[in-house]
N, C-alpha and C positions, 0 to 999 in steps of 0.2 A: 453792242451788236448791231449790225445793219442787215436788213433783210429786203432784197429786191422783191418787188411787189406789183401784182396787177389785181385790181379790185374785182375782176370777174373770175379770177382764177380759184377753183374749188380746192385745189392743193395748197395755195397759199392761204385760203381760209382755214384749213385744217391745222396748219402751223400757228396761225394766229389764236385759233381756239385753244389749242395745247398751251400756248403762252399765257393766255388769260387763266386758264385752269390751274396752271402750276405757279402763278404770280410773278411771271416774268415779262409781261406785256410792256410794262413802262420801261424796260431796259432795252427795247429794241427800236432802233431808228428805221422807219418805213422809208424805202428808197423806190418811189414809183418808176416803173420801166416798161416801155412797151416792146413786147417781143412775140414774133410768130414764127412758124416753120419756114416761111419764106421770106421773112424780114427779121432776122435775128438782131437783138440788141448787142452792139459793140461793148458796151460797159458790163453787161452780164457776161458776155463770152469771154472777157479778160478774167473773170473768176471762175467760171464755169464753161468748159468747152461745149457743152449742149446748148448753152445760151437760153436756158429755161428759168422760169420762176416756179417755185421759190428757190432762191439761192440765198443762203445766210452766210455772212463773213463775221467771224466771231472776234471778240476784242483782241485776241492774239493775231488776227489777220488770216486765219484758215477759213477757206470756203467749204461750206458744207451743202450737199444736195444729195438726192431729191427730198421730198416732204417726209419720207419715211425715217431718213438719216436725221434731219433737223429736228423732228418731233422727239426721237430718242434722245437726241443731244439735249434739248431743252429740259426733258423730264430728267435726265441724269443730273443736269446742272441744279435742279430744284430738289434732289433727293431721291427721285424715283418712285412713282406710284402708279403711272398710267399704263405700264406695260406689264406688270405683274410678274408672277414667278410660277413655275411649273406649269400644270395644267391650265391655270389661267392665263398665263403668257401666251401659250400655243393657241388657246381660243382668241385672244385679243389680237394677236398679229395675224391670224388666219382671216378674222373678220376684216381687218384693215386691208389685207391683200385682196380680198373679193369686193370690198367697196371701192379700193383704188381701181380694180379691173372695170368696175361699173362706170367709175368716172372717166377712165381711159377710153372706153368704148364711146361714152357719150361725147368726149372731147373730139375724137376722131370723127364722128358724125357730124358734129358742129363744124369742123374744118371742112369735111367734104361738101357741106351745103352752103356755108358761108364764104370760103375762101376758093373753092375749086370753081373755075367757070362752068356755067350751066352745060355746055355741050359735052364736057368731060366728066360730069358726075356719073356715079355708078350705084344705081338703086339697090343692086343685090349686096353691095358693100354695106350700105345704109341699113339694110334689112338684117344682115348678119351682125352688125355691131349693136343695133337696138335689141336683137334677140339676146344678146349677152346681158343687156341691161335688165330685161324682162326675166331672165333666169336667175339673175342676182337678187332682184326683187322678191322673186318667189321663194327663194332661200331664206331671205331676211323675214319674209311673212311666216314661214314655217317655224323660225327660231325666235320670234319675237317675244315670246315669253321670257327667254333667257336674257334678253336685253335690259329687262326693267331693274332699276336701282343700281345701275352699273355706270360709272364715268371712266372709261378706259380708252386706249387708242383704238380699239374696235368700234365702240360705240360712238365716238367722236367722228371717226371716218365714215361710218354710216350716216350720221345726221348730216354731214356735209354732202355727202352723195345725194340724199334725198333733197336737201335744199337746192342743189345745183339742177336738179330735174325740175323743180318748180319755177327755178330761175329761167332756164333755157327751153324747156319741154312742158310748159303748163298744159298744153293739149294732150299730153300723155295720160293724165288722170289715173295715176298709178294707186291712189287711195281707193278707188272704187272696188278693187279686187283684193285689195290687201288690208283690211280694216284694222287688224291687230298691229301691224306696222305702223299705220296712220296714228293709231292711238298713242303709241309709244313716241312717236316723232312729235306729236303735239306737245308732249310734256318736255322732252329733251330740248326742243327749239325754244323753250321758255327759259333756259338757263342763261345767265348774264353773259357768258362767254359767247354764246350764239347770237344773243341780241346786240352785242358790241361789234360784231364782225358781218354785217349783210353784205351780200354780193351786189356789185353795181357795174354799169357798163354795157 
């Protein structure tokens, strides 16, 4: 398998954490690729019309995207344990959706402040996106007790989201008002899968 990769992408990291957790990390060839909304990678675009990372090309030559699809594929290849069944599945994939939404809002804010020329930046847009981040964090704080002792697609995505905030938004100081979530994250971040996949760039 080949994974188009950016070391700073939290969605790529989610895929890599899943690969480590299910024992498939050593079967994935990492293909570094630079792509942005204004400068898409032609190599990725040939496999994924959206030209986004992560994109996984299977051993059979099938291109899979986005991270949600890739993670479920990898979990299925390893026998399936990270998505659960019944009520546990709905909880895990709903948490994944909320954490993906947090990441999407944080990335849009990053693009607005790092890629858009200064005169064209929209403070109200940034405020709206970071409001989504804050609301998601508040929900995770409320539900922090339910995260304990679980390793599934929900908790993995939440952990990758919190790590991305530390990476790009250190000034946010999310721990100060969300102590239960901070305690949970401290433990989860010590997992080998998280230690092996730090963001960079």
